[in-house]
C-alpha positions in Angstrom: 3.1 -63.9 -49.9 1.8 -60.7 -49.0 1.7 -59.1 -45.6 -1.5 -57.5 -44.8 -1.4 -53.8 -44.1 -1.3 -52.4 -40.7 -4.0 -50.2 -39.6 -3.7 -46.7 -39.9 -7.2 -45.5 -38.6 -6.4 -42.9 -35.9 -9.7 -44.2 -34.0 -8.3 -47.6 -33.8 -5.0 -46.0 -32.3 -6.6 -44.1 -29.9 -8.9 -46.7 -28.6 -5.8 -49.1 -28.1 -3.7 -46.3 -26.6 -6.4 -45.3 -24.1 -7.3 -48.9 -23.0 -3.7 -49.7 -22.2 -3.2 -46.6 -20.3 -6.2 -47.4 -18.3 -5.5 -50.9 -17.8 -2.0 -49.9 -16.4 -3.8 -47.2 -14.0 -6.3 -50.0 -12.9 -3.5 -52.8 -12.7 -5.2 -55.1 -15.4 -2.4 -56.9 -16.9 -4.7 -59.1 -19.2 -6.3 -55.9 -20.5 -2.9 -54.1 -20.8 -1.5 -57.0 -22.8 -4.3 -57.1 -25.2 -4.1 -53.4 -25.6 -0.3 -53.3 -26.2 -0.7 -56.1 -28.8 -3.2 -54.1 -30.4 -1.1 -51.1 -30.6 1.7 -53.3 -31.6 -0.4 -54.4 -34.7 -0.9 -50.8 -35.6 1.5 -49.2 -38.3 4.6 -48.9 -36.3 5.6 -45.4 -37.7 2.1 -44.0 -36.9 1.9 -45.3 -33.4 5.5 -44.1 -32.6 4.8 -40.9 -34.1 1.5 -40.5 -31.9 3.1 -42.0 -28.9 6.0 -39.3 -29.5 3.4 -36.4 -29.4 1.8 -37.4 -26.6 4.9 -37.7 -24.7 6.3 -34.4 -25.6 3.0 -32.6 -25.0 3.1 -34.1 -21.3 6.8 -33.1 -21.1 6.0 -29.7 -22.2 3.3 -29.2 -19.8 5.2 -30.7 -16.9 8.4 -28.7 -17.8 7.2 -25.3 -19.3 10.8 -23.8 -18.7 12.7 -27.0 -20.6 14.0 -30.2 -19.5 17.4 -31.0 -18.5 19.1 -34.3 -18.1 18.4 -34.5 -14.6 14.6 -33.9 -15.3 14.9 -36.7 -17.8 16.8 -39.2 -15.3 13.8 -38.4 -12.8 11.2 -39.4 -15.3 12.8 -42.6 -16.1 13.7 -43.3 -12.4 10.1 -42.5 -11.2 8.4 -44.5 -14.1 10.6 -47.7 -13.5 9.7 -47.4 -9.7 5.9 -47.1 -10.5 5.8 -49.9 -13.1 3.2 -52.5 -12.0 5.1 -55.7 -10.4 3.4 -57.8 -13.3 4.7 -55.6 -16.1 7.1 -58.3 -17.9 10.7 -57.3 -18.7 10.8 -54.0 -17.4 14.0 -52.6 -19.0 15.0 -48.8 -18.0 17.2 -48.4 -21.3 14.0 -49.0 -23.1 12.4 -46.2 -21.0 15.2 -44.2 -22.0 15.0 -45.0 -25.7 11.2 -44.2 -25.9 11.7 -41.0 -24.1 14.6 -39.8 -26.2 12.9 -41.0 -29.4 10.0 -38.8 -28.4 12.2 -36.0 -28.3 13.6 -36.3 -31.4 17.1 -37.5 -30.3 17.9 -40.8 -32.1 21.0 -42.7 -30.8 23.5 -44.2 -33.2 22.2 -47.5 -34.8 25.3 -49.5 -33.0 23.7 -47.9 -29.7 20.0 -48.8 -29.8 19.4 -51.9 -28.1 17.9 -54.9 -29.8 14.3 -54.9 -28.7 11.3 -56.1 -30.3 8.8 -53.3 -31.4 6.1 -54.4 -28.8 8.4 -54.3 -26.0 9.6 -50.6 -26.8 5.7 -49.7 -27.0 4.9 -51.3 -23.8 7.7 -49.0 -22.3 6.5 -45.9 -24.1 2.9 -46.7 -22.5 4.4 -46.9 -19.2 6.0 -43.3 -19.6 2.7 -42.0 -21.1 0.6 -43.3 -18.1 3.2 -41.8 -15.7 3.5 -38.4 -17.5 -0.2 -37.9 -18.4 -1.0 -38.9 -15.1 1.1 -36.1 -13.7 -0.7 -33.4 -15.9 -3.7 -31.7 -15.5 -5.4 -32.8 -18.9 -7.1 -36.2 -19.3 -5.4 -38.7 -21.7 -8.1 -38.2 -24.2 -7.0 -34.4 -24.6 -3.2 -35.5 -24.9 -4.2 -38.2 -27.5 -6.3 -35.6 -29.5 -3.7 -33.1 -29.3 -1.2 -35.5 -30.8 -3.3 -36.6 -33.7 -4.0 -32.8 -34.5 -0.1 -32.5 -34.7 0.4 -35.4 -37.0 -2.5 -34.2 -39.2 -0.7 -30.8 -39.3 2.3 -32.2 -40.1 0.9 -34.0 -42.9 -0.6 -31.3 -44.4 2.6 -29.2 -44.1 4.5 -32.0 -46.0 2.2 -31.9 -48.8 3.5 -30.4 -52.1 
């Protein structure tokens, strides 16, 4: 039995990401759940890559002189404190995992908590909402910049 291919359409990803972040801002649990599920149904590598670029871009905008461990700790703490009460299963270590993954730091396999892909994405969405909300640019600009970086990287990698 073949598993259906997951979507890789950037427009689908952009809509799901935008819908999820807007739902977080509006306190809309049901819409957030639907959007997070749609994002989880998207190609996992593509979703992680775009979310990583969005997070990196926001961090660079907020910390133009660079980040240190205290800055990252403050991001995780602020994000955990500002998470809506309805956010199921908030786990600060998944915030750390999503944040460090976005920065290109990947812990040893034995150190990575066993968590479903959707749980990590939901935590990454909390980070996106928090960090992008603190910048001067709207979410759509962050997503467009991330998609442009992905396209640029794909063309550089081609022979």
